[in-house]
Phi, psi and omega in degrees: 000137177269111177259111181278146178170187185066233178272166175305136178077016179247151177221161181280130174237152177230144178261127181288140177292319189289328183227359177074008182273143177273141180210170171280150176304138183199173177177180182257160178279138169272158178307132178090352181271146170275170176301316181295314180298317178298319180297316179297315181296310181297320179300314179295314182299320186272332189234346184083359181280135178258122180232156173259137182305322182289347178273352179280124179252114180291142177227346181189171169228155182226124179213019182291114183295340180287340179234351185233040170259125186252140175246126180266157182305332180278001178099346178296143175234140177220151169266118184273154174234124183240130166270128183257125179240154169244141182230117182256342183232126183203171179230171176103178179240146180295128178212107182291136174282105194302333181281342182241330190235123179267329181216151175227146175185157175267127182230157178298138177300327181281350182215069183293159179295153183243143359282143183252135176302129184304314177300328177297318178299322178294319178299319179297322176296317179297321179294324178297334178275349185286000000 
């Protein structure tokens, strides 16, 4: 999810604890959740940001197996499907969920932090077309 904030043209990025890669906040759906509900839940759990589902504006989806196949530390592999939302209005204070996120920060969309998760770079390209 692209969370806009800080200065104009900036979005929230988070650094993963497990591999040190920077990405946009994201997560999976639990049984019974909609894409919007899951996005709101994951955003709060990982970053401390409080969002309303109706404030999420969808702009793209990502399901390309060549760039969005994920390998987990336990060896499991999945092809991920991402609904991409942009969020311009939110509340709360940034608070990284320590078991998953080591750092949080707003960075320019045109110059994301490095190393950047490959699917995140693709989402940024899709957002530029929006």
